[in-house]
C-alpha positions in Angstrom: -40.3 100.6 -29.8 -43.2 103.0 -29.8 -44.9 105.3 -27.4 -48.2 104.0 -26.1 -50.7 106.1 -24.3 -52.7 104.3 -21.6 -55.5 105.8 -19.5 -57.3 104.0 -16.7 -59.7 105.1 -13.9 -58.9 104.3 -10.3 -62.0 103.8 -8.2 -62.4 103.1 -4.5 -65.0 100.4 -3.9 -65.6 100.7 -0.2 -66.1 101.8 2.6 -68.4 104.8 2.5 -66.2 106.6 5.0 -63.1 106.3 2.8 -62.4 110.0 2.7 -61.8 110.0 6.5 -59.1 107.4 6.3 -55.5 108.0 5.2 -55.1 105.3 2.7 -53.0 105.3 -0.4 -52.5 103.2 -3.5 -49.6 102.4 -5.8 -49.9 101.8 -9.5 -47.5 99.5 -11.3 -46.8 98.6 -14.9 -45.2 95.2 -14.8 -42.9 95.6 -11.8 -42.2 99.3 -12.3 -43.8 101.7 -9.8 -45.6 104.5 -11.8 -47.2 106.5 -9.0 -48.2 106.5 -5.3 -51.2 108.6 -4.3 -53.1 109.5 -1.2 -56.9 108.8 -1.4 -58.7 111.8 0.1 -61.9 111.6 -1.8 -65.3 110.0 -1.3 -66.8 107.0 -3.1 -68.3 109.0 -6.0 -64.8 110.3 -7.1 -62.3 108.5 -9.3 -58.9 109.4 -10.6 -58.0 109.0 -14.3 -54.3 108.0 -14.5 -52.6 109.1 -17.7 -49.6 106.8 -18.5 -47.1 106.8 -21.3 -45.0 103.7 -22.0 -42.3 102.9 -24.5 -43.1 99.3 -25.7 -42.5 96.9 -28.5 -45.7 96.4 -30.6 -47.5 93.2 -29.6 -46.0 93.0 -26.2 -48.3 92.3 -23.2 -48.0 94.3 -20.0 -49.6 94.0 -16.6 -51.1 97.1 -15.0 -52.0 96.6 -11.3 -53.1 98.6 -8.3 -51.8 97.9 -4.8 -53.5 99.4 -1.8 -51.5 100.9 1.1 -54.0 100.7 4.0 -54.1 102.1 7.5 -54.4 99.5 10.2 -57.9 97.9 10.3 -59.0 99.6 7.1 -61.2 97.6 4.7 -60.7 99.9 1.7 -60.6 98.4 -1.7 -59.5 100.0 -5.0 -60.2 98.9 -8.6 -59.3 99.8 -12.2 -61.9 100.6 -14.8 -62.3 102.2 -18.2 -59.0 101.2 -19.8 -58.0 103.0 -23.0 -55.0 102.4 -25.2 -54.0 105.2 -27.6 -57.5 106.6 -27.1 -59.3 103.3 -28.0 -61.5 101.8 -25.2 -60.9 98.2 -24.2 -63.8 96.0 -23.2 -65.0 96.5 -19.6 -65.0 93.2 -17.9 -67.6 94.3 -15.3 -66.8 95.3 -11.8 -63.5 96.8 -10.8 -60.3 94.7 -11.2 -57.0 95.1 -9.4 -54.9 93.9 -12.4 -55.4 94.4 -16.1 -53.5 92.9 -19.0 -52.5 95.3 -21.8 -51.3 94.3 -25.2 -49.9 97.2 -27.2 
């Protein structure tokens, strides 16, 4: 087992009035809840999540974001700019809700 440092940016994709809603998101590694945060910012702001995991080398993990939305909300969240131990991983274009990570 070795410690692996993972960073990823959480972006909100829409709507433009997102900072007036009271939405949240949950971030999971595999099926383990890492964090739950309120989104109180506008579209131009993102959060960089700083994650440490203890994993066997060569093992693949799933990092996913799950929105917790207010009734009638159309907010969407996405993950971008993944780095593992400081090394950037290819950006697949757009914002994804789930990323595969091999350590």
